[in-house]
Residue, then its C-alpha position, 0 to 999 in steps of 0.5 A: m494472513t489468510l485466504t478467503v474465496v469473495g466472488g468465487r476468486k480466493r484472495r489474500v487478506d492481511g488484515r490491515s485497514k486501509r490507512q495502514k495500506l495509504s499511510a505504508v504507500l506514502a512513506a515508500d513514496m517519500v523515503g523508499v520502499v525500504a526505509a517504509s518498510r523498517q517504520t511501517g514493519i509491512p514487508a517490502t514486497t507488501i509495499e512495492y505490491w501496494l505501490h503498481k495496485p491502481e486503487f493507490a496509484a490514483f490516490r498516490t497521484r492524486t495526493r502529490e498534486e496536492l502537495a504540489g499544487 
């Protein structure tokens, strides 16, 4: 992981694609954070952080609605 300056603010860049992040978040929704961490090799704390980000929360909601309907 590296730090990069974006818009005057330092941000962490972990090198994972958005697809990898979404896969981990969706797996956490289905099997839990710890199991998703084991499956993906991404630390549970990272997945937990992503779960609370608005961009992923909106995606999770849409996905749940699509699967239910």
